[in-house]
N, C-alpha and C positions, 0 to 999 in steps of 0.2 A: 445304193439307196433307191434306185429306180425300180418301178413296178416290173419292167421287162426282166430284171435280174432277180425277181422274186423277193425283193426287199431284204436280201441276205447280206451279211457282213463280208468284208474282204477275206477274213480268216476262213469263213465257210467256203468261199469260192476257191481258196488256195488248197483246201483239203480234197477237192474233187479229183485232181490227178492222182493223188495218193490212194484214194479209195477206188479208183477206176480199175487198177490191176487186179485186186482181189475179186471185184465184180466180174471181170472178164473170165477169171479162173472158174468162178462158180457157174457162169453161163456155159462155158465150154464143157464142164463136167456134166451139167444137166443135158446139154446137146448130145454128148456122147452116150449118155444113158438111154436116150430116146432114139438114137440113130441106129439103124440095123448095121450089124458088123460087116455085111456084104455091100454096104453102100460105097459109092465111089469117093465120097467125102471122108470116109472113116480115117484113112491114114493121115490126110491133111489136118483133120480136126485133132487127132491124137498128137501129132507133131506140134500143133499150135498150143495144145494144153501143156505139153512138156516145156515149151519155150516160155509161156506165160507163168507157169509154176516156178521156173528158174528165176524169172524176173521178180516174182512176188517174194521168193526166198531172199534174193539179193536186197530188195527194198526193205524187208523186215530187218535184215541184218544191219543195214546201214542206219536205220532208225534206232535200233538198240545201241549201236556204237555212239551215235550222237547223244542219246539219253545218258549213256555212261560217261561221256566226256562232260556233259552238262553237270552231272552229279559230282564229278571230280573237281570241277570249277567251283561248285558250291562249297565243297569240303575245303578247298584251297582258301577261299574267302573266309570260311569259319575259323581256320587256323591262323588267321592274321596275315596270310600271304607270305609266311616265313619259309615254308617248304615248297619247292617247285614240283608239284605232283601232277600238274596238268600236262599230259603227254598222250598222244593217241595210242601209244603202245602200253600204257598203264590201264589196268582194269580194276574196278571196284568189285571185289568178290562178295564181301559181307561186311556189315557194320553192326555194332550193338554194344550193350553194357556187358562187362565182365568183372569178375572179382579177382584181384591179384593177391596172392598169399605172400606175406612177407616171410623171408627165409629165417629170420631170427626169432620172431615171436608168433609166427603163424597168424597174425592178424590179417583180416581181409580189407583190402582197399578197393573201392569202386573205381573203375576205369572205363573209358569209352574207346573201343578198338575199331580201327579201320583196316580191313585186310584187303 
């Protein structure tokens, strides 16, 4: 809440490290675009971009996994915590309304499916 911190919330400050990696990646791409290819820094900058791109990809993948696990936990709670579906190896592929056709009289029954 202090003026020196820009009066920003704690959550805002916690986002900074996550946002820094993509920012570095953009800066390095821009730097390489403007850097002559015969520059002594070219190879180091290119290697740096490769490393930071790998870190960004890994970070994005970890964030997606956590979001997926959070969604599984929400579904688990919705189901009354009867089925133990919360497992890092489980993945929510799709969810939504479907119509189940009864085999005997071909009547349609609405269902909600988690795949």
